[in-house]
C-alpha positions in Angstrom: 137.0 72.1 -3.6 134.5 69.3 -3.8 135.5 66.5 -6.0 133.2 65.8 -8.9 131.6 62.4 -9.0 132.4 60.1 -11.9 130.8 57.2 -13.6 132.8 54.1 -14.5 131.7 51.5 -17.1 129.6 49.8 -14.4 127.4 52.9 -14.2 128.5 53.5 -10.6 128.8 57.1 -9.4 130.4 58.7 -6.4 133.8 59.8 -5.0 135.3 56.3 -5.1 139.0 55.8 -5.5 141.3 53.0 -6.6 143.9 51.7 -4.0 146.7 49.5 -5.2 148.1 47.4 -2.3 151.8 46.5 -1.6 152.6 43.1 -0.1 153.7 44.6 3.2 150.2 46.0 3.8 148.7 42.5 3.7 151.4 41.2 6.0 150.8 44.0 8.5 147.1 43.5 8.4 145.7 40.4 6.5 142.2 41.9 6.6 143.3 45.3 5.2 141.3 44.7 2.0 138.1 45.4 4.0 139.4 48.7 5.3 138.9 50.8 2.2 135.1 51.3 2.4 133.3 51.4 -1.0 136.5 52.0 -3.0 138.3 49.7 -5.5 141.2 47.7 -4.1 143.7 46.3 -6.7 146.1 43.5 -5.8 148.8 43.1 -8.4 149.6 39.4 -9.1 153.2 40.0 -7.9 151.8 40.5 -4.4 150.2 37.1 -4.6 153.5 35.6 -5.6 155.3 37.3 -2.7 152.7 36.1 -0.3 153.2 32.6 -1.7 156.9 32.8 -1.0 156.3 33.9 2.6 153.6 31.5 3.6 155.8 28.6 4.6 157.3 30.3 7.6 156.0 29.5 11.1 156.7 33.0 12.3 154.3 35.9 12.4 155.0 36.8 8.8 154.2 33.3 7.6 150.9 33.3 9.6 149.9 36.6 8.1 150.7 35.5 4.6 148.6 32.4 4.9 145.7 34.3 6.4 145.8 36.9 3.6 145.8 34.3 0.9 142.9 32.5 2.5 140.9 35.7 2.7 141.7 36.5 -1.0 140.8 32.9 -2.0 137.4 33.1 -0.3 136.3 36.0 -2.5 134.4 35.2 -5.7 135.2 36.8 -9.0 138.3 38.5 -7.7 140.2 37.5 -10.8 139.1 39.5 -13.9 139.2 37.4 -17.1 140.3 38.8 -20.4 142.8 41.4 -19.1 145.6 42.3 -21.5 148.1 45.1 -21.7 149.3 47.0 -24.7 151.3 50.3 -25.0 151.0 51.0 -21.3 147.2 50.6 -21.3 144.7 48.0 -20.4 143.2 46.4 -23.6 140.7 43.6 -23.9 139.3 44.4 -20.5 136.2 42.4 -19.7 133.0 44.5 -19.8 131.0 41.9 -17.8 128.3 42.9 -15.3 130.9 43.0 -12.6 134.6 43.7 -12.1 136.3 41.8 -9.3 134.8 40.7 -6.0 132.2 42.9 -4.5 132.4 43.3 -0.7 129.7 43.9 1.8 130.9 47.5 2.3 130.3 48.2 -1.4 133.9 48.1 -2.4 135.5 45.8 -5.0 138.7 43.8 -4.9 140.5 42.9 -8.1 143.6 40.9 -8.9 145.4 42.1 -12.0 148.4 40.6 -13.9 151.6 42.5 -14.2 152.2 44.7 -17.3 156.0 44.3 -16.7 156.7 40.9 -15.1 160.5 41.2 -15.8 160.8 44.1 -13.4 161.3 44.0 -9.6 158.2 43.4 -7.4 158.2 47.1 -6.2 158.3 48.4 -9.8 155.6 45.9 -10.9 153.3 47.3 -8.3 154.0 50.9 -9.4 153.6 50.0 -13.1 150.3 48.3 -12.4 149.1 51.5 -10.7 150.3 53.6 -13.6 148.6 51.4 -16.2 145.2 51.4 -14.5 145.5 55.1 -14.0 145.2 55.5 -17.7 142.1 53.2 -17.9 138.5 54.5 -17.7 137.6 51.2 -16.1 138.9 52.3 -12.7 137.9 55.3 -10.7 140.4 58.1 -10.1 142.5 58.9 -8.3 144.7 55.8 -8.2 146.7 55.5 -4.9 149.5 53.1 -4.1 149.3 52.0 -0.4 152.6 50.8 1.0 154.4 50.6 4.3 157.7 50.8 2.5 158.8 54.4 2.4 161.0 53.8 -0.7 158.0 52.5 -2.7 156.1 55.7 -1.6 158.9 57.9 -2.7 159.2 56.2 -6.1 155.5 56.3 -6.7 155.2 60.0 -5.9 158.2 60.7 -8.1 156.2 59.5 -11.1 154.1 62.7 -10.8 151.0 60.7 -12.1 149.9 58.7 -9.1 150.0 59.3 -5.3 151.2 57.0 -2.5 150.3 56.8 1.1 151.0 54.7 4.2 148.4 52.2 5.5 146.6 54.4 8.1 143.7 52.2 9.2 145.3 51.2 12.5 147.5 54.3 13.1 146.9 56.2 16.3 148.4 59.0 18.4 146.2 58.4 21.5 149.3 57.4 23.5 150.5 61.0 23.2 147.4 62.4 25.0 147.2 60.2 28.1 149.3 58.2 30.5 150.7 61.0 32.6 150.0 61.2 36.4 147.5 64.0 36.9 148.0 66.7 39.5 145.7 68.7 41.6 143.4 70.8 39.4 144.0 68.7 36.3 141.0 67.5 34.2 140.4 63.8 34.8 140.7 63.3 31.0 137.1 62.1 30.4 138.3 58.5 29.9 137.1 55.4 31.7 140.4 53.5 32.2 142.3 53.6 35.5 144.5 56.7 36.1 146.1 58.4 39.0 146.1 61.9 40.4 148.4 63.5 43.0 146.8 66.0 45.3 149.3 67.6 47.6 151.1 64.6 49.1 148.1 62.3 48.7 147.8 59.9 45.7 144.4 58.8 44.4 143.3 56.2 41.9 140.5 57.1 39.5 138.4 54.5 37.7 135.4 55.0 35.4 133.9 58.5 35.3 135.1 59.7 38.7 135.3 56.8 41.1 138.3 57.8 43.3 140.0 56.2 46.3 143.3 56.9 48.1 146.4 54.9 47.4 149.0 54.1 50.1 152.4 55.6 49.3 155.8 54.1 49.5 154.9 50.5 48.6 157.9 48.3 48.3 158.4 45.3 46.0 160.6 42.3 46.9 161.6 44.0 50.2 164.1 46.0 48.2 162.6 47.9 45.3 161.4 51.3 46.4 159.6 53.6 43.9 161.9 56.3 42.7 159.2 58.6 41.3 155.5 59.1 41.2 155.1 57.0 38.0 156.7 54.0 39.6 154.4 54.3 42.7 151.4 54.3 40.4 152.8 51.4 38.4 153.4 49.3 41.5 149.8 49.9 42.6 148.4 49.0 39.2 150.5 45.9 38.8 149.3 44.5 42.1 145.6 45.3 41.6 143.7 42.1 40.4 140.8 44.1 38.9 143.2 45.7 36.4 143.6 43.0 33.7 145.7 44.9 31.2 148.4 47.5 31.7 150.6 49.5 29.3 153.8 50.9 30.7 155.5 53.3 28.2 158.7 55.3 28.6 162.4 55.7 27.8 165.0 53.0 28.5 165.9 52.6 32.2 162.6 54.0 33.7 161.9 50.6 35.4 159.0 49.2 33.3 160.4 45.7 33.0 162.0 45.5 36.4 158.8 46.6 38.2 156.6 44.2 36.1 158.9 41.2 36.9 159.1 42.0 40.6 155.3 42.5 40.9 154.6 39.3 39.0 157.1 37.1 40.9 155.9 38.6 44.2 152.4 37.5 43.4 153.4 34.0 42.2 155.6 33.1 45.1 153.5 34.3 48.0 151.7 31.9 50.3 148.3 32.2 48.5 149.4 33.0 44.9 147.1 35.0 42.7 148.8 33.6 39.6 150.4 30.3 38.8 153.2 31.5 36.6 155.0 34.6 35.3 155.4 34.4 31.5 157.8 36.9 29.8 157.3 37.3 26.0 159.7 39.2 23.8 159.5 39.7 20.0 162.5 38.3 18.1 163.1 41.3 15.9 166.6 40.7 14.4 165.5 37.5 12.7 162.2 38.8 11.3 160.2 37.6 14.3 161.7 34.2 13.9 164.5 32.6 16.0 165.9 30.9 12.9 168.7 28.4 13.0 170.3 29.1 16.4 171.6 25.7 17.6 170.2 24.0 20.6 166.9 23.4 22.2 163.9 25.8 22.1 165.0 27.1 25.6 168.5 27.7 24.4 167.3 29.4 21.2 165.1 31.8 23.3 167.8 32.5 25.8 169.8 34.3 23.1 167.2 37.1 23.1 166.5 37.2 26.8 169.6 39.0 28.1 167.5 42.1 29.1 165.3 39.9 31.2 168.2 38.1 32.8 169.8 41.5 33.7 166.7 42.4 35.6 166.5 39.0 37.3 170.2 39.3 38.3 169.2 42.6 40.0 166.3 41.0 41.9 168.4 37.9 42.9 171.9 39.0 43.4 173.4 36.1 45.4 174.5 32.9 43.7 174.9 29.4 44.9 177.9 27.3 44.0 177.8 23.5 44.0 179.9 20.6 42.8 178.9 18.2 40.0 181.3 15.7 38.3 184.2 17.4 40.2 183.3 20.7 38.6 182.2 23.9 40.4 178.9 25.1 39.0 177.4 28.4 39.7 173.6 28.1 40.2 171.8 31.4 39.5 169.3 32.1 42.3 166.4 32.8 39.9 167.0 29.5 38.0 165.0 27.6 40.6 161.9 29.7 39.6 162.4 28.5 36.1 163.0 24.9 37.2 159.8 24.9 39.3 157.8 26.4 36.4 157.0 29.6 38.2 158.9 31.7 35.6 158.7 31.0 31.9 160.4 32.8 29.1 158.8 32.6 25.7 159.2 34.1 22.2 156.3 35.6 20.1 156.9 32.8 17.6 155.6 30.1 20.0 152.7 31.9 21.7 150.1 31.4 18.9 147.4 28.9 19.5 147.8 28.7 23.3 145.3 29.3 26.1 146.9 30.8 29.2 144.8 31.0 32.4 146.0 32.4 35.8 149.2 33.8 34.4 151.0 37.1 34.9 152.1 37.9 31.3 154.7 40.5 30.5 155.2 41.5 26.9 158.6 43.3 26.8 159.6 45.6 23.9 156.0 45.6 22.8 156.6 48.6 20.5 158.2 46.0 18.2 155.0 44.0 17.7 152.2 44.6 15.2 148.6 45.4 16.2 147.6 41.9 15.0 150.3 40.4 17.3 148.9 42.4 20.2 145.5 41.0 19.5 146.9 37.5 19.3 148.5 37.9 22.7 145.5 39.3 24.5 143.1 36.7 23.1 145.4 34.0 24.5 144.7 35.2 28.1 142.5 32.8 30.0 140.5 33.3 33.2 142.4 35.0 35.9 145.3 36.2 33.7 146.8 39.7 33.7 148.9 41.1 30.8 151.4 43.9 30.9 152.8 45.6 27.8 156.1 47.3 28.3 157.8 49.5 25.6 159.1 52.7 24.2 157.3 53.9 21.1 160.4 56.0 20.2 162.6 52.9 19.9 161.1 50.7 17.1 163.3 48.2 15.3 160.7 46.3 13.4 160.5 47.2 9.7 157.3 49.0 8.5 156.2 50.0 12.1 156.4 53.4 13.6 155.2 55.2 16.7 151.6 55.3 15.4 151.2 51.8 14.0 152.9 49.5 16.5 151.2 47.0 18.9 151.7 49.1 22.1 150.2 52.2 20.7 147.3 50.2 19.2 146.5 48.6 22.6 146.5 52.0 24.3 144.1 53.4 21.7 141.7 50.5 21.9 141.6 50.1 25.7 141.8 53.7 26.8 138.1 53.7 27.8 138.1 50.3 29.5 138.0 50.4 33.4 140.1 47.3 33.6 143.0 49.0 31.7 145.7 51.3 33.0 148.2 53.3 30.9 151.2 54.9 32.6 153.7 57.0 30.8 157.1 57.1 32.6 158.8 60.5 32.4 162.3 59.8 33.8 165.0 57.2 33.5 166.3 55.9 36.9 169.0 53.6 35.4 171.7 56.2 36.0 172.2 59.9 35.6 174.2 59.1 32.4 171.4 57.0 30.9 168.8 59.8 31.6 171.2 62.3 30.1 171.6 60.2 27.0 167.8 59.7 26.7 167.4 63.5 26.9 170.2 64.6 24.6 170.5 61.9 21.9 
């Protein structure tokens, strides 16, 4: 049934709605206020207070809070004068020629005080929505937008207003592509690099239908042989300089990180290196994307979260060298010389912002735990001659307020799926061990 248009006190007509934003939406996407087209966007004052409390951090959350506050501060007339509450309704509302800041897309953004400042922030947001729901000054329906499922449950439980997740950057494109094609399969109609197996022959397809044969059985580091067709395709893509950005997605133990490390180090250490350095970046999820107060130097702080990378390096470089220093036997790990020479560099998401990184082979591990805005930050750091590889499993997300449709890995796949310099490969099997594959399938 078509919704009837309504007229508010400004004389505006149309199917406009009112969206009330939770703090986590602005942290997830500081520019989210521009994503609601010609509708009204209400920011409860408690959201500003929460952003103010988060802005001091040097982590991704602090950066987003500062950016959101700067955007809000840049809008004129966003604060409505003369607003007062009484008996659960807005009274004394200004009837001026405008309400809030008018955006270029026709929408309006308004900051409102809290009708119940003594309550919790979540409840203040819900009560603000309930209050404006009863006011003729805002178009109906009134919808609370939150990435917190508890807030959405409590909002819907009122029976008066609805709640929804922030859907602007959600995508399911990763479910449709990434598999190695077989003879007779449609070439997907996309422009990014993909692979097709015809009999025993493997072909790479770029653009509409540019196809060339790929040599099979390529070996990395003289020891890593591909265990399945996905690994063969990944090795080819990782070593092709014309492919600037790669997404490797699959269950734990399928070889995403190991192959990326081996391919990067092989190209950094050869006689005529294509890249100057391999950089491995991991999100620091347990501490809210911040390393926190772990004692020691920056390198010692980061090493706490790099055990998965060290495990792969141990596999690539199994032998150790022992030497004596100050009458003590010291075991020198064989990959440590790569770090000492600057050929291998381990970094946390916290420290990557603001850098320019040319001629680097960049690996973003556990990229399902970064936000779309973090993925953008990483890619825009890439300088001339750099290649970036996103590894992850969209079914294993630990970051609060992210899911399989809204994380950085899924976002990259959706945005680059039609770019010829991009390749997305979905791994179908674990090769860590029969037990690991069994667990991935059953649990």
